[in-house]
C-alpha atoms as a printed R data frame, in Angstrom:
    type eleno elety resid chain resno       x       y       z
1   ATOM     1    CA   UNK     A     1   0.778 -20.549 -29.806
2   ATOM     2    CA   UNK     A     2   0.127 -24.111 -28.623
3   ATOM     3    CA   UNK     A     3  -1.411 -25.007 -25.261
4   ATOM     4    CA   UNK     A     4   1.948 -26.377 -24.109
5   ATOM     5    CA   UNK     A     5   3.726 -23.119 -25.029
6   ATOM     6    CA   UNK     A     6   1.089 -21.106 -23.171
7   ATOM     7    CA   UNK     A     7   1.490 -23.360 -20.157
8   ATOM     8    CA   UNK     A     8   5.277 -22.988 -20.223
9   ATOM     9    CA   UNK     A     9   4.970 -19.198 -20.349
10  ATOM    10    CA   UNK     A    10   2.441 -19.026 -17.516
11  ATOM    11    CA   UNK     A    11   4.144 -21.367 -15.114
12  ATOM    12    CA   UNK     A    12   7.706 -21.026 -13.933
13  ATOM    13    CA   UNK     A    13   7.007 -23.343 -10.998
14  ATOM    14    CA   UNK     A    14   8.638 -26.707 -11.726
15  ATOM    15    CA   UNK     A    15   6.397 -28.584  -9.297
16  ATOM    16    CA   UNK     A    16   3.334 -27.174 -11.029
17  ATOM    17    CA   UNK     A    17   4.670 -28.163 -14.437
18  ATOM    18    CA   UNK     A    18   5.310 -31.702 -13.212
19  ATOM    19    CA   UNK     A    19   1.816 -31.962 -11.679
20  ATOM    20    CA   UNK     A    20   0.334 -30.606 -14.909
21  ATOM    21    CA   UNK     A    21   2.220 -33.208 -16.960
22  ATOM    22    CA   UNK     A    22   1.032 -36.021 -14.640
23  ATOM    23    CA   UNK     A    23  -2.580 -34.798 -14.888
24  ATOM    24    CA   UNK     A    24  -2.395 -34.723 -18.683
25  ATOM    25    CA   UNK     A    25  -0.708 -38.151 -18.835
26  ATOM    26    CA   UNK     A    26  -3.201 -39.888 -16.530
27  ATOM    27    CA   UNK     A    27  -6.299 -37.779 -15.796
28  ATOM    28    CA   UNK     A    28  -7.922 -40.581 -13.775
29  ATOM    29    CA   UNK     A    29  -5.220 -40.247 -11.095
30  ATOM    30    CA   UNK     A    30  -5.620 -36.483 -10.665
31  ATOM    31    CA   UNK     A    31  -7.339 -35.370  -7.466
32  ATOM    32    CA   UNK     A    32  -8.744 -31.811  -7.518
33  ATOM    33    CA   UNK     A    33  -7.764 -29.788  -4.454
34  ATOM    34    CA   UNK     A    34  -9.156 -26.665  -2.866
35  ATOM    35    CA   UNK     A    35  -6.800 -23.687  -2.499
36  ATOM    36    CA   UNK     A    36  -7.909 -20.739  -0.374
37  ATOM    37    CA   UNK     A    37  -6.222 -17.837   1.348
38  ATOM    38    CA   UNK     A    38  -5.919 -19.922   4.526
39  ATOM    39    CA   UNK     A    39  -4.072 -22.727   2.734
40  ATOM    40    CA   UNK     A    40  -1.597 -20.253   1.250
41  ATOM    41    CA   UNK     A    41  -0.649 -18.448   4.501
42  ATOM    42    CA   UNK     A    42   2.110 -20.918   5.510
43  ATOM    43    CA   UNK     A    43   3.755 -20.419   2.112
44  ATOM    44    CA   UNK     A    44   4.104 -16.670   2.721
45  ATOM    45    CA   UNK     A    45   5.815 -16.610   6.137
46  ATOM    46    CA   UNK     A    46   6.561 -20.300   6.651
47  ATOM    47    CA   UNK     A    47   4.760 -23.072   8.498
48  ATOM    48    CA   UNK     A    48   6.773 -22.785  11.741
49  ATOM    49    CA   UNK     A    49   5.784 -20.992  14.927
50  ATOM    50    CA   UNK     A    50   7.389 -17.691  13.898
51  ATOM    51    CA   UNK     A    51   5.796 -17.838  10.456
52  ATOM    52    CA   UNK     A    52   2.395 -18.611  11.972
53  ATOM    53    CA   UNK     A    53   2.818 -15.717  14.426
54  ATOM    54    CA   UNK     A    54   3.835 -13.302  11.645
55  ATOM    55    CA   UNK     A    55   0.891 -14.369   9.484
56  ATOM    56    CA   UNK     A    56  -1.554 -14.147  12.392
57  ATOM    57    CA   UNK     A    57  -0.296 -10.710  13.425
58  ATOM    58    CA   UNK     A    58  -0.453  -9.413   9.868
59  ATOM    59    CA   UNK     A    59  -3.990 -10.740   9.433
60  ATOM    60    CA   UNK     A    60  -5.056  -9.299  12.810
61  ATOM    61    CA   UNK     A    61  -3.703  -5.848  11.932
62  ATOM    62    CA   UNK     A    62  -5.177  -6.008   8.433
63  ATOM    63    CA   UNK     A    63  -8.585  -7.006   9.790
64  ATOM    64    CA   UNK     A    64  -8.415  -4.269  12.426
65  ATOM    65    CA   UNK     A    65  -7.342  -1.491  10.076
66  ATOM    66    CA   UNK     A    66  -9.377  -2.833   7.155
67  ATOM    67    CA   UNK     A    67 -12.796  -1.794   8.411
68  ATOM    68    CA   UNK     A    68 -15.034   1.076   7.491
69  ATOM    69    CA   UNK     A    69 -15.147   2.019  11.191
70  ATOM    70    CA   UNK     A    70 -11.389   2.584  11.067
71  ATOM    71    CA   UNK     A    71 -11.869   4.693   7.935
72  ATOM    72    CA   UNK     A    72 -14.430   6.827   9.785
73  ATOM    73    CA   UNK     A    73 -12.094   7.145  12.794
74  ATOM    74    CA   UNK     A    74  -9.159   8.128  10.566
75  ATOM    75    CA   UNK     A    75 -11.381  10.705   8.849
76  ATOM    76    CA   UNK     A    76 -12.157  12.289  12.205
77  ATOM    77    CA   UNK     A    77  -8.461  12.264  13.172
78  ATOM    78    CA   UNK     A    78  -7.547  13.885   9.848
79  ATOM    79    CA   UNK     A    79 -10.248  16.528  10.238
80  ATOM    80    CA   UNK     A    80  -8.742  17.597  13.591
81  ATOM    81    CA   UNK     A    81  -5.742  19.091  11.773
82  ATOM    82    CA   UNK     A    82  -7.765  20.601   8.888
83  ATOM    83    CA   UNK     A    83  -8.478  23.963  10.612
84  ATOM    84    CA   UNK     A    84  -4.765  24.445  11.323
85  ATOM    85    CA   UNK     A    85  -3.890  23.668   7.689
86  ATOM    86    CA   UNK     A    86  -6.518  26.148   6.447
87  ATOM    87    CA   UNK     A    87  -5.405  28.789   8.976
88  ATOM    88    CA   UNK     A    88  -1.930  28.868   7.454
89  ATOM    89    CA   UNK     A    89  -3.449  30.208   4.241
90  ATOM    90    CA   UNK     A    90  -0.732  28.361   2.345
91  ATOM    91    CA   UNK     A    91  -1.847  26.404  -0.696
92  ATOM    92    CA   UNK     A    92   1.087  24.050  -0.293
93  ATOM    93    CA   UNK     A    93   0.136  23.239   3.314
94  ATOM    94    CA   UNK     A    94  -3.502  22.633   2.331
95  ATOM    95    CA   UNK     A    95  -2.515  20.425  -0.601
96  ATOM    96    CA   UNK     A    96  -0.023  18.596   1.652
97  ATOM    97    CA   UNK     A    97  -2.769  18.074   4.253
98  ATOM    98    CA   UNK     A    98  -5.070  16.621   1.585
99  ATOM    99    CA   UNK     A    99  -2.382  14.371   0.088
100 ATOM   100    CA   UNK     A   100  -0.418  13.345   3.166
101 ATOM   101    CA   UNK     A   101  -3.009  13.386   5.887
102 ATOM   102    CA   UNK     A   102  -6.465  12.884   4.500
103 ATOM   103    CA   UNK     A   103  -5.887  10.693   1.441
104 ATOM   104    CA   UNK     A   104  -3.256   8.436   2.995
105 ATOM   105    CA   UNK     A   105  -4.951   8.125   6.357
106 ATOM   106    CA   UNK     A   106  -8.486   7.589   5.082
107 ATOM   107    CA   UNK     A   107  -7.888   5.680   1.863
108 ATOM   108    CA   UNK     A   108  -5.693   3.022   3.481
109 ATOM   109    CA   UNK     A   109  -8.470   1.301   5.451
110 ATOM   110    CA   UNK     A   110 -10.936   1.741   2.571
111 ATOM   111    CA   UNK     A   111  -8.523   0.021   0.174
112 ATOM   112    CA   UNK     A   112  -8.016  -2.801   2.680
113 ATOM   113    CA   UNK     A   113 -11.796  -3.211   3.012
114 ATOM   114    CA   UNK     A   114 -12.032  -3.490  -0.770
115 ATOM   115    CA   UNK     A   115  -9.217  -6.045  -0.837
116 ATOM   116    CA   UNK     A   116 -10.942  -8.054   1.899
117 ATOM   117    CA   UNK     A   117 -14.167  -8.088  -0.109
118 ATOM   118    CA   UNK     A   118 -12.274  -9.189  -3.217
119 ATOM   119    CA   UNK     A   119 -10.373 -11.876  -1.287
120 ATOM   120    CA   UNK     A   120 -13.572 -13.225   0.257
121 ATOM   121    CA   UNK     A   121 -15.270 -13.388  -3.128
122 ATOM   122    CA   UNK     A   122 -12.229 -15.124  -4.626
123 ATOM   123    CA   UNK     A   123 -12.266 -17.740  -1.865
124 ATOM   124    CA   UNK     A   124 -16.005 -18.294  -2.372
125 ATOM   125    CA   UNK     A   125 -15.434 -18.623  -6.114
126 ATOM   126    CA   UNK     A   126 -12.550 -21.045  -5.494
127 ATOM   127    CA   UNK     A   127 -14.791 -23.206  -3.310
128 ATOM   128    CA   UNK     A   128 -17.575 -23.214  -5.916
129 ATOM   129    CA   UNK     A   129 -15.113 -23.950  -8.717
130 ATOM   130    CA   UNK     A   130 -13.543 -26.723  -6.640
131 ATOM   131    CA   UNK     A   131 -16.918 -28.382  -6.136
132 ATOM   132    CA   UNK     A   132 -17.712 -28.090  -9.849
133 ATOM   133    CA   UNK     A   133 -14.313 -29.382 -10.926
134 ATOM   134    CA   UNK     A   134 -14.447 -32.249  -8.438
135 ATOM   135    CA   UNK     A   135 -17.860 -33.250  -9.770
136 ATOM   136    CA   UNK     A   136 -16.680 -32.998 -13.380
137 ATOM   137    CA   UNK     A   137 -13.574 -34.999 -12.513
138 ATOM   138    CA   UNK     A   138 -15.679 -37.770 -10.941
139 ATOM   139    CA   UNK     A   139 -17.940 -37.805 -14.009
140 ATOM   140    CA   UNK     A   140 -14.929 -38.017 -16.332
141 ATOM   141    CA   UNK     A   141 -13.414 -40.881 -14.341
142 ATOM   142    CA   UNK     A   142 -16.718 -42.774 -14.580
143 ATOM   143    CA   UNK     A   143 -16.916 -42.090 -18.309
144 ATOM   144    CA   UNK     A   144 -13.364 -43.362 -18.786
145 ATOM   145    CA   UNK     A   145 -14.246 -46.528 -16.846
146 ATOM   146    CA   UNK     A   146 -17.322 -47.041 -19.031
147 ATOM   147    CA   UNK     A   147 -15.271 -46.536 -22.182
148 ATOM   148    CA   UNK     A   148 -12.743 -49.081 -20.934
149 ATOM   149    CA   UNK     A   149 -15.567 -51.567 -20.290
150 ATOM   150    CA   UNK     A   150 -16.975 -50.941 -23.757
151 ATOM   151    CA   UNK     A   151 -13.507 -51.462 -25.214
152 ATOM   152    CA   UNK     A   152 -13.209 -54.838 -23.451
153 ATOM   153    CA   UNK     A   153 -16.684 -55.866 -24.677
154 ATOM   154    CA   UNK     A   154 -15.801 -54.871 -28.251
155 ATOM   155    CA   UNK     A   155 -12.569 -56.876 -28.036
156 ATOM   156    CA   UNK     A   156 -14.516 -59.919 -26.819
157 ATOM   157    CA   UNK     A   157 -17.049 -59.516 -29.618
158 ATOM   158    CA   UNK     A   158 -14.212 -59.194 -32.126
159 ATOM   159    CA   UNK     A   159 -12.613 -62.419 -30.838
160 ATOM   160    CA   UNK     A   160 -15.968 -64.230 -31.003
161 ATOM   161    CA   UNK     A   161 -16.524 -62.952 -34.551
162 ATOM   162    CA   UNK     A   162 -13.048 -64.166 -35.559
163 ATOM   163    CA   UNK     A   163 -13.752 -67.573 -34.028
164 ATOM   164    CA   UNK     A   164 -17.063 -67.805 -35.906
165 ATOM   165    CA   UNK     A   165 -15.434 -66.771 -39.188
166 ATOM   166    CA   UNK     A   166 -12.682 -69.392 -38.818
167 ATOM   167    CA   UNK     A   167 -15.025 -72.148 -37.601
168 ATOM   168    CA   UNK     A   168 -15.196 -75.013 -40.057
169 ATOM   169    CA   UNK     A   169 -18.558 -75.915 -41.330
């Protein structure tokens, strides 16, 4: 499978495909950009006031629930009903308590904490990659400029050589 076919399969976003084609056609004009979770938020709920409110509220709730302290609190809340579940002597009630109360209540904040850690590491990696790619891009632009200068010098030398070869005498 060619690089172009892989690109077509990966990207259904027309704007991305167009930007990709422009970058391939003229790499000196491409400007690397940094994309983080914060820059993506307006694309999820919109950039207007309601979208900003929805995003902010969702992030606030996620940050509040997504802490280990919340996991500890939920564990204590779940343990309050454990004696009653055990007192029933019913296996189904005990299993239901484990599945519906303990696992759901306690695992939710722990999963969010894990997602927050992953998201933070992805943003840090994006920033490091952005710096690296920006540096490489600047180096490539300089190299292309140097190659263009060398090409002009070689053309001048070729013209001089032609003039010397055709000079009478």
